[in-house]
C-alpha positions as CSV (number, residue, x, y, z in Angstrom):
1,M,91.4,86.4,86.7
2,S,94.3,84.2,87.2
3,D,94.3,83.3,83.6
4,P,96.9,85.7,82.4
5,A,95.2,85.6,78.8
6,I,92.2,87.1,79.8
7,K,92.8,91.1,80.8
8,I,90.6,93.0,82.8
9,Q,89.2,96.0,80.7
10,A,88.4,99.2,82.4
11,K,85.3,99.8,80.6
12,D,83.8,96.8,81.7
13,L,84.7,97.5,85.4
14,R,82.7,100.8,84.9
15,G,79.7,98.9,84.8
16,N,79.8,96.9,88.1
17,E,79.2,97.8,91.7
18,T,81.9,99.1,94.5
19,A,81.1,95.8,96.2
20,E,81.9,93.9,93.4
21,L,85.1,95.6,92.6
22,E,86.2,95.3,96.0
23,R,85.8,91.9,95.5
24,T,87.9,91.9,92.6
25,L,90.3,93.6,93.8
26,K,90.8,91.5,97.1
27,K,90.6,88.0,94.7
28,L,93.8,89.6,92.1
29,R,95.4,90.9,95.5
30,E,95.5,86.9,96.4
31,D,96.3,85.9,93.1
32,L,99.6,88.3,93.2
33,F,100.3,86.7,96.5
34,Q,100.3,83.3,95.1
35,Q,102.0,84.1,91.8
36,R,105.1,85.6,94.0
37,L,105.2,82.7,96.0
38,K,105.2,80.3,93.0
39,H,107.9,82.7,90.9
40,N,110.2,82.9,94.4
41,T,110.1,79.2,95.0
42,K,110.7,78.7,91.1
43,Q,107.2,77.2,90.3
44,M,106.1,79.7,88.4
45,E,106.6,79.0,84.4
46,N,104.8,82.6,83.0
47,T,106.4,85.5,85.0
48,M,104.0,87.9,82.9
49,A,101.3,86.5,84.6
50,I,102.8,88.9,87.9
51,R,102.8,92.0,85.5
52,N,99.1,91.5,84.3
53,T,98.0,91.2,87.3
54,R,99.4,94.4,88.9
55,R,97.9,95.8,85.8
56,D,94.6,94.5,86.8
57,I,94.9,95.5,90.1
58,A,95.8,99.3,88.9
59,R,92.6,99.1,86.5
60,V,90.5,98.3,89.6
61,S,92.0,100.8,91.7
62,T,91.2,103.2,89.3
63,V,87.5,102.7,88.7
64,L,87.1,102.4,92.4
65,A,88.8,105.9,93.0
66,E,86.6,107.4,90.1
67,K,83.6,105.9,91.8
68,S,84.5,107.6,95.1
69,R,85.1,110.7,93.2
70,Q,81.9,110.9,91.8
71,A,80.1,109.8,95.2
72,A,82.0,113.0,96.5
73,V,80.7,115.2,93.9
74,A,77.0,114.0,93.7
75,A,77.0,114.3,97.5
76,A,78.3,118.1,97.6
77,K,76.1,118.9,94.8
78,E,73.4,118.0,96.9
79,K,74.2,120.1,100.0
């Protein structure tokens, strides 16, 4: 995931479990921290990696929100 050439697709994320998505989100946030650190110390060559990582974080967060809404709707229907 730290490779900027590999982009995460939302359709691929929808098949994952919630726990796996949370692990992915944690990993992406750690990657973003490392990229920002490299950028601030002038060691980063590809600054687009920061932007791509932020977008990947947004994709994973969106899918997590969709899953939580679906779970809430399913729980409400069972009541």
